[in-house]
C-alpha positions in Angstrom: -184.9 143.2 -232.0 -187.9 141.7 -231.3 -186.5 138.2 -231.2 -184.0 139.4 -228.7 -186.3 140.9 -226.5 -188.5 137.8 -226.6 -185.2 135.8 -225.8 -184.7 137.9 -222.8 -188.1 137.6 -221.4 -188.0 133.8 -221.8 -184.8 133.2 -220.2 -185.2 136.0 -217.5 -188.6 134.2 -216.5 -187.3 130.4 -216.9 -185.6 130.6 -213.6 -188.9 132.2 -212.1 -190.8 129.1 -213.5 -188.4 126.6 -212.1 -188.9 128.3 -208.6 -192.7 128.0 -209.0 -192.4 124.1 -209.8 -193.7 122.2 -207.0 -193.7 118.3 -206.0 -196.7 116.1 -206.3 -198.1 113.7 -204.0 -200.2 110.7 -204.6 -201.7 109.2 -201.6 -204.1 106.1 -202.6 -201.8 104.0 -204.5 -201.6 100.2 -203.9 -199.4 97.1 -204.4 -200.6 93.5 -204.3 -198.9 91.5 -201.5 -198.5 87.7 -201.6 -197.0 87.7 -197.9 -199.8 89.6 -196.4 -202.4 88.2 -198.8 -204.2 91.8 -199.5 -203.4 94.7 -201.5 -201.5 97.2 -199.4 -201.8 101.1 -199.9 -199.0 103.5 -200.1 -198.4 107.4 -200.7 -195.6 109.0 -202.5 -193.9 112.4 -202.7 -192.1 113.2 -206.0 -189.8 116.1 -206.2 -190.6 119.2 -208.3 -188.3 118.4 -211.1 -189.2 114.6 -211.3 -191.6 115.0 -214.5 -189.0 117.1 -216.5 -185.8 115.3 -215.6 -184.5 111.8 -216.5 -182.3 111.7 -213.2 -182.7 109.0 -210.7 -183.4 110.2 -207.0 -182.6 109.1 -203.4 -185.3 107.8 -201.4 -186.6 108.3 -197.8 -188.8 105.8 -196.4 -191.1 107.8 -194.2 -193.2 106.0 -191.5 -196.6 107.1 -189.9 -197.6 106.6 -186.2 -200.0 104.1 -184.7 -203.6 105.1 -185.7 -202.5 106.8 -188.9 -202.2 105.5 -192.4 -200.3 106.3 -195.4 -202.1 109.4 -195.7 -200.8 110.7 -192.0 -197.7 112.5 -193.4 -199.5 113.8 -196.3 -202.7 115.3 -194.5 -201.2 116.0 -190.9 -197.5 116.4 -191.5 -197.7 118.6 -194.6 -195.2 116.7 -196.5 -195.6 118.4 -199.8 -195.1 122.0 -198.4 -192.3 121.2 -195.9 -190.3 118.9 -198.6 -190.9 121.7 -201.5 -189.6 124.4 -199.3 -186.7 122.7 -198.0 -185.6 121.8 -201.7 -186.2 125.4 -202.7 -183.9 126.5 -200.0 -181.1 124.2 -200.7 -181.4 122.4 -197.2 -182.7 119.2 -198.9 -181.5 117.4 -202.2 -184.5 116.5 -204.1 -185.8 112.9 -203.2 -188.7 110.5 -203.6 -190.3 109.9 -200.3 -192.5 106.6 -200.0 -195.1 106.5 -197.1 -196.5 103.0 -196.7 -199.7 102.1 -194.8 -198.9 99.7 -191.8 -202.4 100.1 -190.0 -204.7 98.3 -192.3 -205.4 94.6 -191.4 -205.8 92.0 -188.9 -202.8 93.7 -186.9 -200.8 96.9 -187.2 -197.2 98.0 -186.9 -194.1 98.0 -189.1 -192.8 94.6 -187.9 -193.7 90.7 -187.7 -195.6 89.4 -185.1 -194.2 87.1 -182.4 -196.0 83.8 -183.8 -195.2 84.5 -187.7 -198.9 84.9 -188.8 -198.3 88.7 -189.7 -195.2 89.5 -191.5 -195.4 93.2 -192.3 -191.5 93.6 -192.0 -191.2 90.9 -194.5 -193.4 92.6 -196.9 -191.7 95.8 -196.7 -188.2 94.4 -197.5 -189.2 91.6 -199.9 -192.3 93.2 -201.8 -192.6 97.1 -201.1 -189.0 98.1 -201.6 -188.5 96.3 -204.6 -191.8 97.4 -206.0 -191.4 101.3 -205.5 -187.6 101.2 -206.5 -188.6 99.7 -209.7 -191.5 101.6 -210.4 -190.0 104.9 -209.8 -186.4 106.4 -210.7 -184.8 105.7 -207.1 -181.3 105.1 -206.6 -181.4 101.7 -205.2 -178.1 101.8 -203.1 -177.4 102.1 -199.3 -175.7 105.6 -199.4 -178.9 106.8 -201.3 -181.8 105.2 -199.1 -182.7 106.6 -195.7 -185.8 105.7 -193.3 -187.6 107.9 -190.9 -190.8 108.0 -188.9 -192.7 109.1 -185.8 -193.9 107.2 -182.8 -194.8 103.5 -183.9 -193.0 104.5 -187.2 -190.1 105.8 -185.2 -189.8 102.4 -183.5 -190.2 100.8 -187.1 -187.2 103.0 -188.1 -185.1 101.6 -185.3 -185.7 98.3 -186.0 -185.4 98.3 -189.7 -182.0 100.1 -189.5 -180.7 97.5 -187.1 -181.8 94.6 -189.0 -180.7 95.9 -192.2 -177.7 98.3 -191.6 -176.6 97.5 -194.9 -179.6 99.2 -196.8 -180.0 102.6 -195.1 -177.5 105.4 -194.9 -179.4 107.2 -192.2 -182.2 106.5 -189.8 -184.1 109.4 -188.0 -186.4 108.2 -185.3 -189.2 111.0 -184.1 -190.8 110.5 -180.6 -189.9 106.7 -181.1 -191.0 103.5 -179.2 -188.1 101.4 -178.4 -189.9 97.9 -177.7 -189.7 95.9 -174.6 -186.8 97.1 -172.2 -186.4 93.6 -170.8 -187.4 90.0 -171.6 -189.8 90.2 -168.6 -191.6 93.1 -170.5 -191.8 91.2 -173.6 -193.3 88.1 -171.8 -195.9 90.2 -170.3 -197.0 91.8 -173.5 -196.9 88.5 -175.4 -198.8 86.5 -173.1 -201.5 89.0 -172.7 -202.1 88.9 -176.4 -201.0 85.2 -177.0 -202.0 83.1 -174.1 -199.8 79.8 -174.1 -197.3 81.3 -176.5 -194.0 79.2 -176.4 -191.0 80.8 -174.3 -188.9 80.2 -177.2 -190.9 82.7 -179.6 -190.8 85.0 -176.5 -187.1 85.2 -176.5 -186.7 85.3 -180.3 -189.4 88.3 -180.5 -187.3 90.2 -177.5 -183.8 89.7 -179.2 -185.5 91.0 -182.6 -188.0 93.8 -181.3 -185.9 95.4 -178.4 -184.0 98.3 -179.4 -181.9 98.2 -176.2 -180.9 94.5 -176.7 -179.9 95.2 -180.2 -177.7 98.3 -179.4 -176.0 96.3 -176.5 -175.7 93.0 -178.5 -175.1 93.9 -182.3 -171.7 94.1 -183.6 -170.8 98.0 -183.0 -169.4 98.2 -186.8 -172.9 97.4 -188.1 -174.6 100.1 -186.0 -171.7 102.8 -187.0 -172.4 102.1 -190.5 -175.8 104.1 -190.2 -176.1 107.7 -189.4 -178.5 108.2 -186.5 -180.9 110.8 -185.5 -183.3 110.8 -182.5 -185.7 113.6 -181.7 -188.2 113.6 -178.9 -190.1 116.1 -177.0 -189.6 116.8 -173.4 -193.2 116.4 -172.5 -193.4 113.2 -174.4 -193.8 109.9 -172.3 -191.5 108.2 -174.9 -188.8 110.5 -174.0 -187.4 108.3 -171.4 -186.9 105.3 -173.8 -185.3 107.7 -176.2 -182.8 108.9 -173.5 -182.0 105.4 -172.4 -181.0 104.5 -176.0 -179.1 107.6 -176.3 -177.3 106.8 -173.3 -176.5 103.1 -174.5 -175.2 104.4 -177.8 -173.0 107.1 -176.1 -171.3 104.1 -173.8 -170.8 102.1 -176.9 -169.4 105.1 -179.0 -172.0 104.9 -181.6 -172.2 108.2 -183.4 -175.5 109.8 -183.4 -177.5 113.1 -183.0 -179.7 113.3 -180.1 -182.4 115.9 -179.6 -184.9 116.5 -176.4 -186.5 119.7 -177.5 -189.7 121.5 -176.3 -192.8 119.6 -177.3 -195.2 116.8 -177.0 -196.4 113.5 -178.8 -198.3 115.6 -181.5 -198.1 117.0 -185.1 -196.9 120.2 -184.1 -193.8 118.7 -182.8 -193.4 116.2 -186.0 -194.0 119.2 -188.5 -191.1 120.7 -186.9 -188.7 117.8 -187.1 -189.5 117.0 -190.6 -187.3 119.9 -191.9 -184.3 118.9 -189.8 -184.8 115.2 -190.9 -184.7 116.3 -194.6 -181.5 118.2 -193.9 -179.8 115.5 -192.1 -180.6 112.7 -194.6 -179.5 114.9 -197.2 -175.9 115.2 -195.7 -175.8 111.5 -196.0 -176.8 111.6 -199.6 -174.2 114.0 -200.5 -170.5 113.3 -201.3 -168.4 114.1 -198.2 
């Protein structure tokens, strides 16, 4: 009888133990980069059952905004609590979240500069991604890989997914920059920071970094292979660029979700965005 009671108690409390599990965040990790010639930091979120299972997980690359570091989504975005809650409620599948630092160094941003002296994008795809997808139990396939980010990271999300649509199932841009709208904008920007820069480099930079140029000139089949989500606040100065990209996508019949919600360019807005991002990318991770 005692054994039966103990069994009932154990198995009765076991689901509660599972519900009480929480994910873990490590926000001061690093890997060496030969491309950038320095160590680069990153943070990682591991789902609640990561340490008790042997399964592999889908991955979200979550990019910070200008002025933040790999700790931005941890400290201000509450990625641990929000993701744990979304998984507990069944609104998100358990996943690994990688948050790299693109702020430390002689330049900041998730892209390569126009002169080729700072190649963060090369680092991301050639060093960071292979490193973390080997270190953690991550499903290294397009259908199980997503990218999202806010502001500067929203811009990075756009051009990462446009440059490599074969790698990402979903791309979620939050309050994103959209890069130079015209080649004249690119020229003004680059000459200010690089006097005497060659015209050929300006043109090359514009074609690789203007979201509007890529939307209008890339093969539509490549753009349609990514599930797009665009979210911006109605009081955000960047809402114009998001709206113009939305219109361009509509004209080219590129399926996407577009939101202009009440809010500004701040963490209150982005914390509200994250649960929707987790739900959206989880739909892509699942079997239709």
